C-alpha positions in Angstrom: -20.5 -1.0 203.4 -23.2 0.3 205.6 -26.8 -0.5 204.9 -29.6 1.7 205.2 -31.7 1.5 208.6 -35.1 2.9 209.4 -36.1 4.6 212.6 -39.2 3.1 214.4 -40.1 6.4 216.1 -40.1 9.0 213.2 -39.9 6.6 210.1 -36.7 8.4 209.1 -34.0 6.5 207.0 -30.4 6.7 208.4 -27.1 4.9 208.4 -26.8 5.1 212.1 -27.5 2.3 214.6 -29.5 4.4 216.7 -31.7 7.5 215.9 -34.2 9.5 218.2 -32.6 7.4 221.0 -34.1 4.3 219.9 -32.3 1.5 218.0 -33.0 1.3 214.2 -33.8 -1.8 212.1 -33.3 -2.8 208.5 -36.3 -1.8 206.3 -35.5 -4.8 203.8 -37.0 -8.0 204.0 -34.9 -11.2 204.7 -33.7 -13.1 201.7 -36.0 -15.8 200.6 -34.8 -19.4 200.7 -36.7 -22.7 199.9 -34.5 -24.4 202.7 -35.7 -22.1 205.4 -34.9 -23.9 208.7 -36.7 -21.3 210.9 -40.0 -20.8 208.9 -42.1 -22.7 211.4 -40.7 -20.8 214.3 -41.4 -17.5 212.5 -44.9 -18.4 211.7 -45.6 -19.5 215.2 -44.2 -16.3 216.7 -46.3 -14.3 214.1 -49.5 -16.1 215.1 -48.8 -15.5 218.8 -48.7 -11.7 218.1 -45.0 -11.3 218.8 
């Protein structure tokens, strides 16, 4: 089953891997887990502006 993707350039939704010549990404947030092993790395990356 294909999942919906979102184009960063034109904000359009598509099922393709690329749109407008740029790669697309998933518009859905990751699943929540209490036992998140990478939360500290994600917060550190967010605080650094990446």
